[in-house]
C-alpha positions as CSV (number, residue, x, y, z in Angstrom):
1,M,0.0,0.0,0.0
2,G,1.3,3.5,-0.9
3,Q,1.5,6.5,1.2
4,I,-1.8,8.0,2.3
5,R,-2.2,11.6,1.1
6,I,-3.8,14.0,3.5
7,A,-4.7,17.6,2.5
8,V,-4.7,20.2,5.3
9,Y,-6.5,23.5,5.1
10,D,-6.8,26.1,7.8
11,Q,-7.8,29.8,7.5
12,D,-4.4,30.5,9.1
13,A,-2.0,29.8,6.2
14,T,1.0,30.0,8.5
15,Y,-0.4,27.3,10.8
16,T,-1.3,25.1,7.8
17,G,2.3,25.1,6.6
18,R,3.8,24.6,10.0
19,F,1.3,21.8,10.9
20,C,2.3,19.8,7.7
21,Q,6.0,20.2,8.4
22,Y,5.7,19.4,12.1
23,V,3.6,16.2,11.7
24,G,5.1,15.2,8.4
25,E,8.6,14.9,10.0
26,M,7.4,12.0,12.1
27,A,4.9,10.4,9.6
28,G,7.6,8.4,7.8
29,E,6.4,6.4,4.9
30,T,2.8,6.2,6.1
31,Y,1.4,9.7,5.4
32,V,2.0,12.6,3.1
33,F,0.6,15.9,4.4
34,S,-0.1,18.5,1.7
35,P,-0.8,22.1,2.8
36,V,-3.6,23.7,0.9
37,Y,-4.0,27.5,1.0
38,E,-7.1,28.1,-1.1
39,R,-10.6,26.6,-0.7
40,T,-11.0,26.2,-4.4
41,V,-7.8,24.0,-4.5
42,L,-9.1,21.9,-1.6
43,D,-12.4,21.4,-3.4
44,E,-10.6,20.4,-6.6
45,L,-8.5,17.8,-4.7
46,I,-11.7,16.4,-3.2
47,A,-13.6,16.3,-6.5
48,S,-10.7,14.6,-8.3
49,R,-10.3,12.1,-5.4
50,E,-6.5,12.9,-5.2
51,V,-6.5,12.5,-1.4
52,E,-7.6,9.9,1.1
53,A,-8.3,12.3,3.9
54,V,-8.8,16.0,4.6
55,L,-8.1,18.0,7.8
56,V,-9.9,21.4,8.1
57,S,-10.5,23.8,10.9
58,D,-13.6,23.1,12.9
59,E,-15.3,26.3,11.7
60,L,-15.8,24.5,8.4
61,K,-17.5,21.5,10.0
62,N,-20.9,22.4,8.5
63,E,-19.5,22.7,5.0
64,Y,-17.4,19.5,4.9
65,P,-19.2,16.4,6.3
66,S,-17.2,13.6,8.1
67,F,-17.2,11.6,4.8
68,I,-17.1,12.9,1.3
69,G,-17.5,9.7,-0.8
70,D,-14.7,7.6,0.6
71,I,-12.6,10.6,1.8
72,H,-12.3,10.9,5.6
73,V,-12.7,14.4,7.0
74,G,-11.2,15.5,10.3
75,Y,-11.7,18.8,12.2
76,L,-8.8,20.7,13.9
77,T,-10.1,22.2,17.1
78,G,-8.8,24.8,19.5
79,E,-10.0,22.9,22.6
80,P,-9.8,19.2,23.4
81,M,-12.9,17.5,22.2
82,E,-14.3,13.9,22.4
83,E,-16.5,13.9,19.3
84,Q,-15.6,11.5,16.4
85,G,-13.3,13.1,13.8
86,E,-12.3,16.1,16.0
87,I,-8.6,16.5,16.6
88,F,-7.1,18.9,19.1
89,R,-4.6,20.9,17.2
90,Y,-2.1,21.7,20.0
91,Q,-0.8,18.2,20.8
92,S,2.5,16.4,20.4
93,R,3.2,14.8,17.0
94,R,2.7,11.3,18.4
95,E,-0.7,12.2,19.7
96,L,-1.7,13.9,16.5
97,L,-0.7,10.9,14.4
98,G,-2.6,8.6,16.8
99,K,-5.7,10.7,16.3
100,I,-5.2,10.6,12.5
101,D,-4.9,6.8,12.7
102,E,-8.2,6.7,14.5
103,L,-9.8,9.0,12.0
104,L,-8.9,6.6,9.1
105,K,-10.4,3.6,10.9
106,Y,-13.8,5.1,11.1
107,E,-16.4,3.5,8.8
108,D,-19.1,5.5,7.1
109,T,-22.4,4.0,8.2
110,S,-24.6,6.9,7.0
111,V,-27.4,6.4,4.5
112,K,-26.4,7.3,0.9
113,L,-28.8,8.5,-1.8
114,Y,-27.6,8.4,-5.4
115,V,-29.5,9.8,-8.4
116,F,-28.9,8.3,-11.8
117,A,-30.3,10.7,-14.5
118,G,-30.2,10.0,-18.2
119,A,-29.0,12.8,-20.4
120,G,-30.5,11.3,-23.5
121,E,-32.9,8.6,-24.6
122,G,-31.7,5.0,-24.7
123,C,-28.4,5.7,-22.9
124,G,-29.0,2.8,-20.5
125,C,-29.5,4.9,-17.4
126,S,-31.9,2.3,-15.8
127,A,-29.5,-0.5,-16.5
128,A,-26.7,1.4,-14.9
129,A,-28.8,2.3,-11.8
130,A,-30.0,-1.3,-11.5
131,A,-26.5,-2.7,-11.9
132,C,-25.3,-0.4,-9.0
133,A,-28.2,-1.6,-6.8
134,E,-27.4,-5.2,-7.6
135,S,-23.7,-4.7,-6.9
136,L,-24.5,-3.2,-3.5
137,V,-26.9,-6.0,-2.6
138,S,-24.2,-8.5,-3.5
139,E,-22.1,-6.9,-0.7
140,E,-25.0,-7.5,1.7
141,R,-26.2,-3.9,1.7
142,K,-29.8,-3.1,2.1
143,V,-30.8,-1.2,-1.0
144,L,-34.0,0.7,-2.1
145,Y,-34.4,1.4,-5.9
146,I,-36.9,4.1,-6.9
147,N,-37.7,4.6,-10.6
148,M,-38.9,8.1,-11.3
149,N,-38.9,7.8,-15.1
150,S,-42.2,9.1,-16.3
151,L,-42.8,6.0,-18.3
152,G,-40.2,3.7,-16.6
153,D,-40.9,0.1,-15.8
154,P,-38.9,-1.3,-12.9
155,G,-40.9,-4.5,-13.3
156,S,-38.8,-5.3,-16.4
157,I,-35.8,-5.7,-14.1
158,F,-37.2,-6.4,-10.6
159,R,-40.1,-8.7,-9.7
160,G,-42.6,-8.1,-6.9
161,G,-46.2,-8.9,-6.1
162,N,-47.4,-5.7,-4.5
163,P,-50.3,-4.2,-6.6
164,R,-49.8,-0.8,-5.1
165,D,-47.1,1.4,-6.6
166,L,-45.2,4.7,-6.4
167,G,-48.2,6.5,-7.7
168,F,-50.2,5.4,-4.6
169,L,-47.4,6.6,-2.3
170,L,-47.2,10.0,-4.0
171,R,-51.0,10.5,-3.9
172,E,-50.9,9.7,-0.2
173,L,-48.1,12.2,0.3
174,G,-50.0,14.8,-1.7
175,E,-53.1,14.4,0.5
176,G,-51.1,14.5,3.7
177,G,-51.4,10.8,4.5
178,D,-49.3,8.9,6.9
179,M,-45.9,8.5,5.3
180,D,-44.7,5.4,7.1
181,A,-47.9,3.5,6.4
182,A,-47.9,4.6,2.8
183,M,-44.3,3.4,2.3
184,G,-45.0,0.1,3.9
185,A,-48.0,-0.4,1.7
186,V,-46.1,-0.1,-1.6
187,L,-42.8,-1.7,-0.9
188,N,-41.7,-4.6,-3.1
189,R,-38.7,-7.0,-2.7
190,D,-37.1,-8.6,-5.6
191,T,-35.6,-12.2,-5.3
192,S,-32.2,-10.6,-5.5
193,G,-32.9,-8.8,-2.2
194,I,-33.4,-5.3,-3.7
195,Y,-36.4,-3.4,-2.4
196,F,-38.2,-1.2,-4.9
197,F,-41.4,0.8,-5.6
198,D,-43.2,-0.1,-8.8
199,N,-44.4,2.9,-10.7
200,A,-47.1,1.8,-13.2
201,S,-49.3,4.8,-12.3
202,A,-46.7,7.3,-11.2
203,P,-46.4,9.7,-14.2
204,L,-49.3,12.0,-13.2
205,S,-48.4,11.8,-9.5
206,L,-44.9,12.9,-10.3
207,M,-46.3,16.0,-12.1
208,D,-48.7,16.8,-9.2
209,I,-46.4,16.4,-6.2
210,S,-44.8,19.5,-4.8
211,E,-41.0,19.7,-4.6
212,E,-41.3,20.5,-0.9
213,R,-43.3,17.4,-0.2
214,M,-41.1,15.2,-2.3
215,E,-38.0,16.5,-0.6
216,A,-39.5,15.9,2.8
217,F,-40.4,12.3,1.8
218,L,-36.8,11.6,0.6
219,R,-35.2,13.2,3.7
220,R,-37.6,11.2,5.9
221,L,-36.6,8.0,4.0
222,V,-32.9,8.8,4.5
223,D,-33.3,9.7,8.2
224,S,-35.2,6.5,8.9
225,G,-32.0,4.5,8.3
226,E,-34.1,1.6,7.1
227,F,-31.9,1.4,3.9
228,R,-28.2,1.8,3.6
229,Y,-28.4,2.9,0.0
230,I,-31.2,4.6,-2.0
231,I,-30.9,4.6,-5.8
232,V,-33.1,7.0,-7.7
233,D,-33.4,6.3,-11.4
234,S,-34.8,8.9,-13.8
235,S,-34.4,10.5,-17.2
236,F,-33.4,14.1,-16.7
237,S,-36.5,16.2,-16.8
238,V,-37.5,19.3,-14.9
239,N,-40.1,17.8,-12.6
240,H,-40.5,18.2,-8.8
241,G,-39.5,14.6,-8.0
242,L,-36.1,14.7,-9.8
243,I,-35.1,18.2,-8.6
244,A,-36.0,17.3,-5.0
245,A,-34.0,14.0,-5.3
246,C,-31.0,15.9,-6.7
247,R,-31.1,18.3,-3.7
248,V,-31.1,15.5,-1.2
249,A,-28.6,13.2,-3.1
250,D,-25.1,12.6,-2.0
251,R,-24.2,12.2,-5.6
252,V,-25.9,12.9,-9.0
253,V,-24.7,10.6,-11.8
254,L,-25.5,11.9,-15.3
255,V,-25.6,9.1,-17.8
256,S,-24.8,9.8,-21.4
257,D,-23.9,7.7,-24.5
258,G,-21.7,10.4,-26.0
259,T,-24.0,11.1,-29.0
260,Y,-24.4,14.6,-30.4
261,N,-27.9,15.0,-29.0
262,A,-26.8,13.7,-25.5
263,N,-23.9,16.2,-25.4
264,G,-26.2,19.0,-26.3
265,R,-28.6,18.0,-23.5
266,L,-25.6,17.8,-21.1
267,D,-24.9,21.5,-21.8
268,R,-28.4,22.5,-20.9
269,I,-28.5,20.2,-17.8
270,W,-25.2,21.6,-16.5
271,Q,-26.5,25.2,-16.9
272,L,-29.7,24.3,-15.0
273,L,-27.7,22.6,-12.2
274,G,-25.6,25.8,-11.9
275,T,-28.7,28.0,-11.8
276,L,-30.3,25.8,-9.1
277,G,-27.1,26.2,-7.0
278,E,-27.0,24.5,-3.6
279,G,-23.8,22.6,-4.5
280,L,-25.5,20.5,-7.2
281,C,-22.6,20.8,-9.7
282,Q,-20.1,19.9,-7.1
283,K,-21.7,16.5,-6.4
284,T,-22.4,15.6,-10.0
285,V,-20.3,13.2,-12.1
286,L,-20.7,11.9,-15.6
287,L,-20.9,8.2,-16.6
288,Y,-20.7,7.2,-20.2
289,N,-22.7,4.1,-21.1
290,K,-23.3,2.4,-24.4
291,F,-20.5,4.5,-25.7
292,H,-19.5,3.8,-29.3
293,K,-15.7,4.0,-29.9
294,Q,-16.1,5.2,-33.4
295,Y,-19.1,7.6,-33.3
296,G,-19.2,8.7,-29.6
297,R,-17.8,12.0,-28.5
298,F,-16.7,13.0,-25.0
299,Y,-18.4,16.0,-23.6
300,E,-15.9,18.8,-23.0
301,N,-16.4,20.3,-19.6
302,S,-13.5,20.5,-17.1
303,G,-15.9,21.1,-14.2
304,L,-17.8,17.8,-14.6
305,P,-15.7,14.8,-13.4
306,V,-16.0,11.6,-15.4
307,A,-16.6,8.5,-13.4
308,G,-15.8,6.2,-16.3
309,C,-16.9,4.8,-19.6
310,I,-18.8,1.6,-20.4
311,E,-18.7,0.8,-24.1
312,V,-21.5,-0.9,-26.1
313,L,-22.1,-4.3,-24.6
314,P,-23.6,-7.3,-26.4
315,P,-27.4,-7.1,-26.8
316,A,-29.4,-8.4,-23.9
317,G,-32.6,-8.0,-21.9
318,P,-32.8,-5.5,-19.0
319,V,-31.9,-8.1,-16.4
320,Q,-29.0,-9.6,-18.4
321,M,-27.7,-6.1,-19.3
322,A,-27.6,-5.1,-15.6
323,E,-25.8,-8.3,-14.8
324,Q,-23.2,-7.6,-17.5
325,M,-22.5,-4.2,-16.0
326,M,-22.2,-5.3,-12.4
327,G,-18.8,-4.9,-11.0
328,H,-17.6,-2.5,-13.8
329,E,-15.0,-0.1,-12.4
330,A,-16.9,2.9,-13.8
331,L,-19.9,2.0,-11.6
332,R,-17.7,1.5,-8.5
333,E,-16.3,5.0,-9.2
334,C,-19.9,6.4,-9.3
335,L,-20.4,5.3,-5.7
336,R,-17.2,6.8,-4.3
């Protein structure tokens, strides 16, 4: 295993440099401490996954959660603290390195919500989302798959016997019904172990539901802790359900096949995400799927990280296609 790179950022630039030199002299071959003097540079390092951990001053705790993907985040405090991830800055080198060792042993047990949004028709967004869900279930994670495509059919991939669907749930939410009871009434479980909501009658409900109520529903779902991962699958359209999901999501994965039309839509989607703000661009990555080596073109946007590229696979049904994609490095990168 190589050296673990740790970025250090404090508003006091002098302290940042001295900290890295002070601790680095004793770190040996284990850690490399990199001083960072600009927030923009720190954010770029995080977005590009060039570091395994980040140490920031505790004043930034609300802006940098304890985990960003698989990057550990620690907080340098001015007073001794006992909370997880907090490191008293005025300690001996041995004590500081001990606290950093502890920081890197913590496991992220929080609920993660990922949105897969297709930038064009027929780019295999649902297959990619389903493959991610199946990959996580194979690791014994509890996963909920929600298909928000206006005419999507999760029944083509997952099988369940519940006659009630996402449309029923959304109508109950729109009428102020009991959320827990409504969710329990529509939940399906596939033989693979994936939980899902069918959506045969959902299109009109997705149009009618308010963004505030959809966001409240998704946050309640996350806060319940019932599922370790929630995968939302949708073509990219300006509806309340998708916009609310993007706001709540830990990561937004735009799926494109690299065609001329898809790249044109990516331009408009990127502009929309920037207009909506709230850090949506910063948590968005691009996944190429069904990419044709001869005719496909990569979208030129240095601000949008590329998770990876899956080329055109042999023809198959929805279930078989998802199985072919499982375990692909590009999908694993989407979940980082």
